[in-house]
N, C-alpha and C positions, 0 to 999 in steps of 0.2 A: 453539579457537574461543572468542571472547569476546562477551558480551552487555553492552554499555555503555549505561547509562541517562543521558541528558542532557536539560536543558531548553533550552539554548542551543547552537546549532550553530556550529562554527568554519568559516572560509572554505574551507579545504581539504576539510572534510566536506561542505559544500554543493556544491562542485564534484563530488565523488565521487557524491553522491546524485543530482545532475542527470544524470550519466553513466549511473548505474544505472537511473534512471527512463526515460531515452531509449532505453536498450538493451532494457529488459524490457516496457515498456508499449506499446500501439499507437502507431504513428508520428503519428497524427492528434492526439495530445495531448502531443507532445514539446515541450521548451523549448529554443529556439535560443540563448538567452544566460543567463548567470548572473543578470542583472537580471530577466528574465522569471521565472525560477525563484524568485528572492528575493521577487518580487511574490506568487507563489503561496504561498510559505511564510508570508508576512505575513498571509494570510487564515486561517491555522490558529490559532484562538483557544485560549489556554491549552494549548498543545501540549506533549506529552512525547514524547521520541524514544528508541528503542532501536536502537543501531547494532550490527550483527553483523559482527565483524571476524575474518578469518582471515589470519594472518601480516601484521597491520597494514593489511590491505586490506578495505574495506567490501564485504561480499558480500550484505548484507541491511539492510533498514530497516523499522522499525515506528514509526508515529507515531499517537498518539491525541490528539484535540482536540475542542473543543466547537463544535457547529453547531446552531443553532436549539434551544438548551437540551437537546440530547442529546449523548452521547459517541459520536463517530465515530472511525474509524481507517483508515489505509492500511497496506499491507504489500507490500513488494517484495523478492523474493529473486532473486539472479542465477540464470540458467539452470542453472549447474553445481551450485548448492547446493539446488536443488529436489528433493523426494522423499527427503530425509534426516532428516525429523522436525523441522527447524528451525521451520517455520511452526506446527506443532502446539505446539511448546514455547513459542513466543511467545504464542500464544493462551492457553495454560495460565497463563503468567506474568501476563497482564493480567486474566484472569478473577478473580484474587485481589483486584484493585483496584476493579473496576467491576461493577455489577449488570446493565448492558445495554450492548452495543456494537453500533454500526451501521456499515454500509459500502455503497457502490455497487459492484456487480459486473457485469461484462460477461458476458452469457449465451451469446454465440455465438462462433464461431471464424473470423469473417469479416474481422477486422482484421489488418493486417500490421504487424510491428515494423520499425524502421528498417533492419534488415539484410535485409528482404524476406521473412523467415520469418513464418508465421502466429502470431498471439498466441493462446495456448491459454487458454481461459476457465478460471478456477479454481472453477467451480461445484461440481464433484465434491468438491474439497477442503473447501469450506465446508459442503456437505451432510453429509459424513462427520463433521464437528465439531458437527453439530446446529444449525446456523443455520436460522432461519426465512426463507423467501423471500417477498417481497411483490411479486408479479407486477404488481399494479395501481399500485405506487408507482415511477415510472420517472424516469430522468434522460434527457431527450431534448434534448441539446445538438446543435448543428450538427455537432460532431465525433464524438460517441460516444453510444451508447444503452446504458443499464444499468438494473438494478433494485436496489431497496433490500433488503438482507439484515440480519438482526439475531440476536444471540445474547443470550439471557437467562442470566446466569451464576449 
């Protein structure tokens, strides 16, 4: 398994990341085209990416970026690679670089993924790693409800 840090994504990587996003996140926030996904990526200011590859296939993605003068991140691991310590290792790696990390996290298990299975909220994972949960700071988009979490490194 490889952890590859990049600042610029190649077209084939963007395709793989869109597929990973659409497979693992709730279907209400999927991207139907590469153009839509590229538009999303263009909103990630000063982004750094870590691609997790197994046999040259992307099985995970971590990206940190600037939003409203704070460092935010996203993390997606394929279903098959969850529960193997990869997410914890990623958080450990980036804790060396930043003093504070922020993220939106879905707190319930009511959303469905594109394959019809339920999206499992990662709340337990982030609590185990010591993140602070801000129940009063919410993302209430028409598609998704989430709360802000933060890790002081």
